[in-house]
C-alpha angles and dihedrals in degrees: 000000000000119000116249115251118251097231122042114244118238089218092056112127118234131210117224111219101216101046098027089224122136127219144133117305123252113302121229115267116268113222121228094250097041107142089202092069110062092172092060090047091050093049092049090050091049090052088052092050093051093045090053091046091052091049091050092048091052091049091049092050092049093046091049092047093050091048092050091048091050093049088055089056096254125130112253110157114091126264112007115248122258109287097035139069132198111247124169092346094306135089118253125189118247105218096209092050092044088056090053090048091051091050092049091048090050091052092046092050088052088058101261118151121238089254091053091047091051090050092048092050089051092051091048089053095240111158123221117228092248130023131016103274142030119258125198091241091054090052091048092052092045092054097038095088121027093204131026119257096255093051095053120104111258130206113236115257115261 
């Protein structure tokens, strides 16, 4: 009878009790970034490619949908700017907010800074749409565009 070897061999075949089949024992786990396994690296990269493709396809569908909605005259671009509200898929002016916009424009045309306009609106007790006080950046954004994107005149597509 041959003597058993001192160290077990990694190429030793193993018998599985339930099926009675023989085969190699379990192989050591291969880590996700193992440079020794190019197939795993390729599969991980393919998953990344398809995830990026899906993300891009979703963005394209949303962009196309917003564009179509805007060409039909409907509002499609997030929260309406100060002075307007979305009502039945269109933008409608809010008279109180339009008054505040006009006052801010008047102060800006007179040479006031955004900080001074914010302070004046606070003193006059005008409330911003969000928050408790006016900030210079909020005033700047409010005055940046006189009309929302979907209400501007567009040139027909060529």
